[in-house]
N, C-alpha and C positions, 0 to 999 in steps of 0.2 A: 502495499500498501505507499501510494506517493503520500506522504507526513507534509503537511501547510506546515512554516515554520514562522511567525508576526511577530517583528521587533518594532519596539518605544526606540526610536531618533530624534534626538534632541542635536539640534542647531545653533550653532551661534553663530548671526550674523552680523558685519559689517556694516552701518548704516549714519549717516552724514547728516544731522541735524541743521535745520533753517541758519544756524551763528557757523556752522560748518566744523562742526565737533564731532569725532565721532564715537560713535554710541553701537554697546553689542546691543543685540536683540534677541531674544532666545522663540527657534518656534520649534513643536514637535509633527513629529509624521511615522506613520506604521505602515511598517515595509513588511511586505510576503520574501522571503526570500532560505535559503538554506542553509548561509552559517551568515556572522559576521563582517567576514569578508564580501561577501556575494551583497552585502545589507550598505556598503561602503561605494558598491562600484554601481549598484544602481541609486545613488544618494549623488554620486560625481554627474552622471549620466541624468539627472534629473535637473541636476542646478548648470548644466553645461547652456553659454550664452547667456547666464547670468553677469551682472553687470558686478556684484556686491558678491566680496570675500567671505565665505564661510569656515567653519571647523564645525566637525562632528564632537559635542562633546558628551555625547553618551550613546552607547545600543542595549538594549538591555532584553531579551528575549520575552516574549508578555506567553498569558496563559491560554491565552485569545486561539478558540479553537477554528473560527471561522467570522467571515464577514458575511453578512448579508445584504444582497442591494436592492 
Protein backbone atom coordinates (compact mmCIF):
# COMPACT_ATOMS: atom_id res chain seq x y z
CA UNK A 1 0.00 0.00 0.00
CA UNK A 2 1.30 3.45 -0.92
CA UNK A 3 1.00 5.41 2.32
CA UNK A 4 0.64 9.18 2.06
CA UNK A 5 2.67 11.34 4.43
CA UNK A 6 1.76 14.93 5.17
CA UNK A 7 4.29 17.35 6.61
CA UNK A 8 3.69 20.72 8.23
CA UNK A 9 6.28 23.12 6.87
CA UNK A 10 7.08 26.52 8.38
CA UNK A 11 8.76 29.14 6.21
CA UNK A 12 10.39 32.41 7.20
CA UNK A 13 10.08 34.88 4.34
CA UNK A 14 12.03 38.15 4.13
CA UNK A 15 9.81 41.10 3.25
CA UNK A 16 10.42 44.81 3.15
CA UNK A 17 8.07 47.13 5.03
CA UNK A 18 6.96 50.60 3.90
CA UNK A 19 10.05 52.18 5.51
CA UNK A 20 12.42 49.83 3.69
CA UNK A 21 13.25 47.69 6.73
CA UNK A 22 13.55 43.93 6.32
CA UNK A 23 11.03 41.90 8.30
CA UNK A 24 10.53 38.14 8.54
CA UNK A 25 7.03 36.85 7.83
CA UNK A 26 6.00 33.32 8.84
CA UNK A 27 3.92 31.06 6.60
CA UNK A 28 2.81 27.45 7.13
CA UNK A 29 2.07 24.79 4.53
CA UNK A 30 0.93 21.17 4.46
CA UNK A 31 2.95 19.18 1.93
CA UNK A 32 2.32 15.62 0.75
CA UNK A 33 5.73 13.99 0.39
CA UNK A 34 7.65 10.78 0.98
CA UNK A 35 10.43 12.33 3.08
CA UNK A 36 11.69 15.65 4.46
CA UNK A 37 14.09 15.85 1.50
CA UNK A 38 11.11 15.50 -0.85
CA UNK A 39 9.35 18.27 1.10
CA UNK A 40 12.31 20.60 0.58
CA UNK A 41 12.36 19.85 -3.14
CA UNK A 42 8.62 20.53 -3.47
CA UNK A 43 8.85 23.81 -1.54
CA UNK A 44 11.80 24.97 -3.68
CA UNK A 45 9.82 24.19 -6.84
CA UNK A 46 6.70 25.92 -5.49
CA UNK A 47 8.66 29.08 -4.64
CA UNK A 48 10.44 29.27 -8.03
CA UNK A 49 10.09 32.71 -9.55
CA UNK A 50 9.38 34.34 -6.20
CA UNK A 51 11.30 37.55 -5.64
CA UNK A 52 11.27 37.01 -1.86
CA UNK A 53 14.05 35.20 -0.01
CA UNK A 54 12.87 32.40 2.26
CA UNK A 55 14.15 29.68 4.53
CA UNK A 56 12.50 26.51 5.74
CA UNK A 57 12.44 26.80 9.52
CA UNK A 58 10.80 23.45 10.30
CA UNK A 59 9.45 20.27 8.72
CA UNK A 60 7.26 18.08 10.94
CA UNK A 61 5.52 14.83 10.03
CA UNK A 62 1.82 15.20 10.88
CA UNK A 63 -0.74 12.63 11.95
CA UNK A 64 -3.04 13.69 9.09
CA UNK A 65 -4.25 10.61 7.23
CA UNK A 66 -5.86 12.28 4.24
CA UNK A 67 -7.02 15.59 2.86
CA UNK A 68 -10.64 15.67 1.72
CA UNK A 69 -11.38 18.28 -0.93
